[in-house]
C-alpha positions, -999 to +999 in steps of 0.1 A: -066-783-551-042-753-554-060-720-542-047-706-573-060-731-585-095-730-574-098-697-576-092-693-615-118-724-624-138-707-604-147-680-624-159-694-661-183-714-638-198-686-619-200-665-656-220-697-663-242-691-630-242-657-637-266-664-674-282-694-655-296-666-628-300-633-657-326-655-675-342-679-638-350-640-637-326-623-611-319-583-621-294-573-628-282-556-598-278-579-579-262-607-598-225-597-582-237-605-546-248-636-557-218-647-574-199-635-541-220-656-524-220-682-544-183-683-551-173-679-510-197-713-505-177-731-538-143-725-526-157-740-495-167-766-507-135-773-523-110-759-499-119-768-467-129-738-443-107-705-439-097-675-443-078-682-479-106-704-492-126-673-482-111-640-496-107-671-530-139-672-530-147-633-526-117-626-560-135-652-573-172-641-573-159-607-581-139-614-603-163-632-627-195-606-615-166-577-634-155-604-664-204-604-669-203-565-674-171-566-689-195-593-713-221-578-713-206-539-721-190-551-751-213-578-772-235-549-766-218-526-776-224-496-747 
C-alpha cells in the first residue's frame, strides 16, 4: 500500500478510535497522545518498520486529533 494512501486511510479510523476512547472514559487532554501512539502502531503494522512509516503514523495521529477537535468545536458551537 502506498504510504500516502495508508496515512489518509488511517485518519477516519483514528477519529473513530478517538470517539470510542472518549466514551470509554479517557480524558480529552490525553486523546491526541493516545491517537498518535495508535496511529504509529497501525502504520507499522500496515507498512512495516521505518522512518517513513513513523512519520506517516505521526502525521495521521495528529491530523485525526485535530480533525476531532475541529468537529467537536464546530458541532458544539464553541
